[in-house]
TIRO-371020 format. One record per residue (C-alpha): residue number from 0; x, y, z. Coordinates in nm, 2 decimals. Layout:
! TIRO-371020
PT  num      px      py      pz
PT  NUM       X       Y       Z
...
***
This chain:
! TIRO-371020
PT  num      px      py      pz
PT    0    2.66   -1.15    1.06
PT    1    2.72   -1.53    1.09
PT    2    3.02   -1.68    1.26
PT    3    3.14   -1.80    0.92
PT    4    3.12   -1.45    0.77
PT    5    3.29   -1.31    1.08
PT    6    3.57   -1.56    1.05
PT    7    3.62   -1.48    0.68
PT    8    3.62   -1.11    0.76
PT    9    3.87   -1.16    1.04
PT   10    4.09   -1.36    0.80
PT   11    4.09   -1.07    0.55
PT   12    4.18   -0.83    0.82
PT   13    4.48   -1.04    0.92
PT   14    4.62   -1.06    0.57
PT   15    4.97   -0.91    0.55
PT   16    4.99   -0.55    0.45
PT   17    5.08   -0.50    0.09
PT   18    5.27   -0.19   -0.03
PT   19    5.07   -0.05   -0.32
PT   20    5.26    0.28   -0.35
PT   21    5.39    0.34   -0.70
PT   22    5.62    0.63   -0.78
PT   23    5.50    0.64   -1.14
PT   24    5.13    0.69   -1.12
PT   25    4.93    0.47   -1.36
PT   26    4.57    0.37   -1.42
PT   27    4.34    0.07   -1.42
PT   28    4.01    0.06   -1.60
PT   29    3.74   -0.09   -1.38
PT   30    3.39   -0.19   -1.49
PT   31    3.15   -0.19   -1.20
PT   32    2.80   -0.33   -1.15
PT   33    2.56   -0.04   -1.08
PT   34    2.46   -0.16   -0.73
PT   35    2.82   -0.11   -0.62
PT   36    2.86    0.25   -0.76
PT   37    2.87    0.43   -0.42
PT   38    3.12    0.22   -0.24
PT   39    3.33    0.20   -0.55
PT   40    3.37    0.57   -0.56
PT   41    3.50    0.57   -0.21
PT   42    3.73    0.27   -0.27
PT   43    3.87    0.44   -0.59
PT   44    3.95    0.75   -0.39
PT   45    4.12    0.55   -0.11
PT   46    4.31    0.35   -0.37
PT   47    4.45    0.67   -0.53
PT   48    4.54    0.82   -0.20
PT   49    4.72    0.50   -0.08
PT   50    4.89    0.41   -0.41
PT   51    4.91    0.71   -0.63
PT   52    4.74    0.51   -0.90
PT   53    4.40    0.58   -1.04
PT   54    4.10    0.35   -1.09
PT   55    3.89    0.48   -1.39
PT   56    3.54    0.36   -1.33
PT   57    3.26    0.27   -1.57
PT   58    2.92    0.19   -1.42
PT   59    2.65   -0.03   -1.58
PT   60    2.43   -0.34   -1.54
PT   61    2.62   -0.67   -1.52
PT   62    2.46   -0.79   -1.85
PT   63    2.54   -0.48   -2.04
PT   64    2.91   -0.48   -1.92
PT   65    2.94   -0.84   -2.02
PT   66    2.82   -0.76   -2.37
PT   67    3.07   -0.47   -2.39
PT   68    3.36   -0.69   -2.28
PT   69    3.26   -0.94   -2.55
PT   70    3.26   -0.66   -2.80
PT   71    3.61   -0.56   -2.71
PT   72    3.56   -0.29   -2.44
PT   73    3.91   -0.22   -2.29
PT   74    3.81   -0.28   -1.92
PT   75    4.09   -0.44   -1.72
PT   76    3.90   -0.54   -1.40
PT   77    3.53   -0.63   -1.37
PT   78    3.33   -0.61   -1.05
PT   79    3.02   -0.80   -1.13
PT   80    2.69   -0.82   -0.93
PT   81    2.70   -1.20   -0.96
PT   82    2.94   -1.50   -0.97
PT   83    2.82   -1.65   -1.30
PT   84    2.93   -1.37   -1.53
PT   85    3.29   -1.36   -1.42
PT   86    3.30   -1.74   -1.44
PT   87    3.16   -1.73   -1.79
PT   88    3.43   -1.47   -1.89
PT   89    3.70   -1.71   -1.76
PT   90    3.55   -2.00   -1.95
PT   91    3.53   -1.79   -2.27
PT   92    3.90   -1.69   -2.24
PT   93    3.83   -1.33   -2.18
PT   94    3.94   -1.32   -1.81
PT   95    4.24   -1.46   -1.63
PT   96    4.17   -1.81   -1.51
PT   97    4.18   -1.83   -1.13
PT   98    4.17   -1.46   -1.07
PT   99    3.81   -1.44   -0.94
PT  100    3.73   -1.34   -0.59
PT  101    3.41   -1.27   -0.40
PT  102    3.43   -0.90   -0.29
PT  103    3.08   -0.86   -0.14
PT  104    2.75   -1.03   -0.07
PT  105    2.46   -0.80   -0.17
PT  106    2.13   -0.75    0.02
PT  107    1.80   -0.67   -0.14
PT  108    1.56   -0.41    0.01
PT  109    1.21   -0.30   -0.08
PT  110    1.22    0.08   -0.05
PT  111    1.00    0.38   -0.08
PT  112    1.09    0.75   -0.07
PT  113    0.77    0.80    0.13
PT  114    0.80    0.76    0.51
PT  115    0.58    0.49    0.66
PT  116    0.48    0.35    0.32
PT  117    0.68    0.03    0.33
PT  118    0.63   -0.17    0.66
PT  119    0.90   -0.38    0.82
PT  120    0.75   -0.71    0.70
PT  121    0.68   -0.61    0.34
PT  122    0.30   -0.65    0.38
PT  123    0.25   -0.35    0.14
PT  124    0.33   -0.60   -0.14
PT  125    0.02   -0.81   -0.06
PT  126   -0.20   -0.50   -0.03
PT  127   -0.08   -0.38   -0.37
PT  128   -0.19   -0.02   -0.28
PT  129    0.03    0.14   -0.54
PT  130    0.03    0.20   -0.91
PT  131    0.39    0.12   -1.00
PT  132    0.68   -0.08   -0.84
PT  133    1.03   -0.06   -0.98
PT  134    1.23   -0.37   -1.05
PT  135    1.57   -0.40   -1.24
PT  136    1.56   -0.60   -1.56
PT  137    1.61   -0.96   -1.44
PT  138    1.78   -1.05   -1.77
PT  139    2.06   -0.80   -1.71
PT  140    2.07   -0.73   -1.33
PT  141    2.11   -1.00   -1.06
PT  142    1.91   -0.77   -0.82
PT  143    1.62   -0.79   -1.06
PT  144    1.65   -1.17   -1.06
PT  145    1.64   -1.16   -0.68
PT  146    1.34   -0.93   -0.68
PT  147    1.14   -1.16   -0.91
PT  148    1.23   -1.46   -0.69
PT  149    1.08   -1.28   -0.39
PT  150    0.76   -1.20   -0.58
PT  151    0.73   -1.56   -0.69
PT  152    0.80   -1.71   -0.34
PT  153    0.54   -1.48   -0.19
PT  154    0.29   -1.60   -0.46
PT  155    0.22   -1.24   -0.57
PT  156    0.29   -1.26   -0.95
PT  157   -0.06   -1.19   -1.05
PT  158   -0.09   -0.88   -0.82
PT  159    0.26   -0.74   -0.88
PT  160    0.37   -0.82   -1.23
PT  161    0.12   -0.58   -1.41
PT  162    0.25   -0.29   -1.19
PT  163    0.62   -0.34   -1.26
PT  164    0.83   -0.06   -1.42
PT  165    1.15   -0.21   -1.54
PT  166    1.49   -0.04   -1.48
PT  167    1.77   -0.11   -1.72
PT  168    1.99   -0.15   -1.42
PT  169    1.97   -0.11   -1.04
PT  170    2.07    0.26   -1.07
PT  171    1.78    0.34   -1.29
PT  172    1.55    0.14   -1.07
PT  173    1.66    0.34   -0.77
PT  174    1.60    0.67   -0.97
PT  175    1.24    0.56   -1.05
PT  176    1.17    0.53   -0.67
PT  177    1.38    0.83   -0.57
PT  178    1.18    1.05   -0.82
PT  179    0.86    0.88   -0.71
PT  180    0.78    0.78   -1.06
PT  181    0.73    0.45   -0.88
PT  182    0.59    0.44   -0.52
PT  183    0.83    0.17   -0.42
PT  184    1.09   -0.07   -0.57
PT  185    1.34   -0.34   -0.51
PT  186    1.68   -0.19   -0.49
PT  187    2.02   -0.27   -0.33
PT  188    2.05   -0.20    0.04
PT  189    2.38   -0.02   -0.04
PT  190    2.19    0.24   -0.24
PT  191    1.97    0.36    0.06
PT  192    2.20    0.29    0.35
PT  193    2.40    0.57    0.52
PT  194    2.58    0.54    0.85
PT  195    2.45    0.19    0.91
PT  196    2.08    0.27    0.86
PT  197    1.83    0.35    0.58
PT  198    1.88    0.72    0.52
PT  199    1.53    0.82    0.42
PT  200    1.18    0.70    0.34
PT  201    1.07    0.35    0.45
PT  202    1.21    0.01    0.38
PT  203    1.18   -0.37    0.43
PT  204    1.52   -0.55    0.43
PT  205    1.41   -0.87    0.25
PT  206    1.50   -1.19    0.43
PT  207    1.78   -1.39    0.27
PT  208    1.56   -1.69    0.26
PT  209    1.34   -1.53   -0.01
PT  210    1.61   -1.50   -0.28
PT  211    1.93   -1.67   -0.39
PT  212    2.25   -1.53   -0.23
PT  213    2.38   -1.23   -0.43
PT  214    2.75   -1.31   -0.42
PT  215    2.94   -1.06   -0.62
PT  216    3.27   -1.16   -0.78
PT  217    3.55   -0.95   -0.93
PT  218    3.78   -1.08   -1.20
PT  219    4.10   -0.97   -1.38
PT  220    4.02   -0.94   -1.75
PT  221    4.28   -1.04   -2.02
PT  222    4.32   -0.68   -2.11
PT  223    4.46   -0.62   -1.76
PT  224    4.68   -0.92   -1.71
PT  225    4.99   -0.73   -1.80
PT  226    4.90   -0.42   -1.60
PT  227    5.04   -0.45   -1.24
PT  228    4.80   -0.17   -1.13
PT  229    4.51   -0.39   -1.23
PT  230    4.65   -0.67   -1.01
PT  231    4.72   -0.43   -0.73
PT  232    4.36   -0.31   -0.74
PT  233    4.22   -0.66   -0.70
PT  234    4.45   -0.70   -0.40
PT  235    4.33   -0.37   -0.26
PT  236    3.97   -0.50   -0.27
PT  237    4.08   -0.73    0.02
PT  238    4.25   -0.45    0.22
PT  239    4.12   -0.35    0.56
PT  240    4.02    0.00    0.43
PT  241    3.82   -0.14    0.13
PT  242    3.64   -0.40    0.35
PT  243    3.54   -0.13    0.60
PT  244    3.39    0.08    0.32
PT  245    3.21   -0.23    0.17
PT  246    3.06   -0.32    0.51
PT  247    2.95    0.04    0.58
PT  248    2.71    0.01    0.28
PT  249    2.54   -0.29    0.42
PT  250    2.72   -0.56    0.22
PT  251    2.84   -0.89    0.37
PT  252    3.15   -1.08    0.28
***
């Protein structure tokens, strides 16, 4: 982790403790980008234990959630997989101006369920010795955009593009690889990391230089501006416990 990231993380840890405990339990509706599903489940559990309030989670691709919000979905907080979508919601008057915060920086990994299939430099892409590779829809999912940037920077479009199986979101993309419908695929590191290492199969953690930084922003939606639990939840995303969970899944800050 860079010195800057370490400094930011240290600053978060030094934030004054906030009392979130609420005698009258209440709820907040949180829409969450699919890549953040696993850590979100743990954070929601911790939030309920620490505050008595409940985060009701809905999972989907960033693009699909954006469309749902535009169509009146009653989400109160949105944890996006990018920065652009929350900013757009602010500009369109659907989110509280100035409420955005970067809660995580995602990492892209090329992963296979098969041991020793993906090498630690991603050379398997150049050999193209596979029938299918899973990639999230780049129009809906920032991790899909990042994957396509990698393929383009490596100059492998002609080899790889005909083999792509598109996932609607990063969760479906992961399932394609996990079920071995695709031999390998670009997924979020958080989906395959357990106890600070890739839990099974083989993987190449893609260098940051090959794709644009996946900074993920959260924002308070207008539907949640009068709900103190929604505001408390955003504060909780900066708590020491939440940051530890986020880091344990391979995210940066």
